[in-house]
TIBA-654730 format. One record per residue (C-alpha): residue in three letters; chain; x, y, z. Coordinates in steps of 0.2 Angstrom, whole numbers, always signed. Layout:
N
<ALA,A,<X,Y,Z>>
...
***
This chain:
132
<MET,A,<+0,+0,-1>>
<LYS,A,<+7,+17,-5>>
<GLU,A,<+10,+30,+8>>
<SER,A,<+2,+48,+8>>
<ILE,A,<+4,+64,+18>>
<GLU,A,<-8,+79,+19>>
<LEU,A,<-1,+96,+27>>
<ARG,A,<-8,+113,+27>>
<MET,A,<+1,+129,+33>>
<ILE,A,<-3,+148,+33>>
<PHE,A,<+12,+158,+27>>
<PRO,A,<+13,+177,+29>>
<VAL,A,<+14,+181,+11>>
<GLY,A,<+2,+183,-3>>
<VAL,A,<-3,+170,-15>>
<GLU,A,<+6,+176,-29>>
<GLU,A,<+23,+178,-21>>
<LEU,A,<+22,+161,-13>>
<PHE,A,<+16,+153,-29>>
<ASP,A,<+29,+161,-39>>
<SER,A,<+43,+157,-26>>
<TRP,A,<+39,+138,-28>>
<LEU,A,<+42,+139,-47>>
<ASP,A,<+57,+150,-49>>
<GLY,A,<+74,+142,-44>>
<PRO,A,<+83,+157,-35>>
<ARG,A,<+68,+160,-25>>
<HIS,A,<+63,+142,-21>>
<SER,A,<+82,+140,-15>>
<ALA,A,<+80,+156,-5>>
<MET,A,<+64,+151,+4>>
<THR,A,<+70,+133,+9>>
<GLY,A,<+89,+136,+11>>
<SER,A,<+95,+124,-1>>
<PRO,A,<+99,+126,-20>>
<ALA,A,<+86,+121,-32>>
<THR,A,<+80,+122,-50>>
<ALA,A,<+62,+127,-54>>
<SER,A,<+52,+134,-68>>
<ASP,A,<+34,+138,-71>>
<GLU,A,<+35,+128,-88>>
<PRO,A,<+24,+112,-89>>
<GLY,A,<+36,+98,-91>>
<PHE,A,<+51,+106,-84>>
<GLU,A,<+62,+94,-74>>
<PHE,A,<+66,+101,-56>>
<ARG,A,<+79,+97,-44>>
<ALA,A,<+81,+101,-25>>
<TRP,A,<+90,+98,-9>>
<GLU,A,<+107,+94,-19>>
<ASP,A,<+97,+83,-31>>
<TYR,A,<+90,+72,-17>>
<ILE,A,<+73,+77,-24>>
<ARG,A,<+69,+78,-43>>
<GLY,A,<+53,+79,-52>>
<ARG,A,<+43,+86,-67>>
<ASN,A,<+29,+99,-68>>
<LEU,A,<+13,+91,-72>>
<GLU,A,<+0,+104,-70>>
<ILE,A,<+0,+122,-66>>
<VAL,A,<-15,+133,-63>>
<PRO,A,<-8,+151,-59>>
<TYR,A,<-10,+156,-42>>
<ARG,A,<-20,+141,-38>>
<LYS,A,<-12,+124,-40>>
<ILE,A,<+4,+116,-44>>
<VAL,A,<+6,+97,-48>>
<GLN,A,<+22,+88,-49>>
<SER,A,<+30,+71,-50>>
<TRP,A,<+41,+69,-37>>
<ARG,A,<+55,+57,-30>>
<THR,A,<+71,+56,-20>>
<THR,A,<+86,+46,-21>>
<ASP,A,<+78,+34,-7>>
<PHE,A,<+66,+28,-20>>
<TYR,A,<+70,+11,-28>>
<PRO,A,<+73,+12,-47>>
<GLU,A,<+57,+2,-50>>
<ASP,A,<+47,+13,-39>>
<GLU,A,<+35,+25,-48>>
<ASP,A,<+36,+43,-45>>
<SER,A,<+25,+51,-32>>
<ARG,A,<+14,+65,-33>>
<VAL,A,<+13,+82,-25>>
<GLU,A,<-1,+92,-26>>
<LEU,A,<+0,+110,-19>>
<TYR,A,<-16,+121,-18>>
<PHE,A,<-14,+140,-13>>
<LYS,A,<-28,+150,-5>>
<SER,A,<-28,+167,+1>>
<VAL,A,<-33,+168,+20>>
<GLU,A,<-33,+181,+34>>
<GLY,A,<-14,+183,+38>>
<GLY,A,<-8,+177,+21>>
<THR,A,<-9,+161,+11>>
<GLU,A,<-14,+144,+16>>
<LEU,A,<-4,+130,+6>>
<HIS,A,<-12,+114,+6>>
<LEU,A,<+0,+100,+1>>
<LEU,A,<-6,+82,-4>>
<HIS,A,<+8,+70,-7>>
<THR,A,<+3,+53,-14>>
<HIS,A,<+9,+37,-21>>
<ILE,A,<+24,+38,-10>>
<PRO,A,<+32,+20,-9>>
<GLU,A,<+27,+9,+6>>
<GLY,A,<+37,+11,+22>>
<GLN,A,<+44,+28,+17>>
<THR,A,<+36,+38,+30>>
<GLN,A,<+51,+50,+33>>
<TYR,A,<+44,+63,+21>>
<LEU,A,<+30,+69,+33>>
<GLN,A,<+45,+75,+44>>
<GLY,A,<+55,+81,+29>>
<TRP,A,<+41,+93,+22>>
<GLN,A,<+40,+100,+39>>
<GLU,A,<+58,+102,+43>>
<PHE,A,<+66,+105,+26>>
<TYR,A,<+51,+115,+18>>
<PHE,A,<+38,+122,+29>>
<LYS,A,<+49,+127,+44>>
<PRO,A,<+61,+136,+32>>
<MET,A,<+48,+144,+22>>
<GLN,A,<+39,+150,+37>>
<ALA,A,<+54,+160,+44>>
<TYR,A,<+59,+166,+26>>
<PHE,A,<+43,+174,+23>>
<SER,A,<+40,+179,+42>>
<GLY,A,<+57,+188,+40>>
<ARG,A,<+52,+197,+24>>
<ASN,A,<+36,+204,+29>>
<GLY,A,<+38,+205,+48>>
***
């Protein structure tokens, strides 16, 4: 059975800035604290966290939704890519980011902590520092 993760967090930043930061290499790097390649082009192959993460843009609905294939170097070659869906919603105090990560290989539960520690925590600090 495949694993899945669902997280939500409000970031103190507008929808456009958060969305654009996810899909721009230098801005993605700045908000996570680790070099990344990113683009808003469908089909673009991105990399993050020193090539630990890689994937491809599958669907982009400007300022509403990003869908990406996603895998790490911990996946076995025969494992299919997992799927990350990001939903952006303007709320009081900023933007709610709803992350749904599905089709994770069975037993690879470390990504819940990874999303929190290596994405949401540094992003919260980054955007709080820019706007506070």
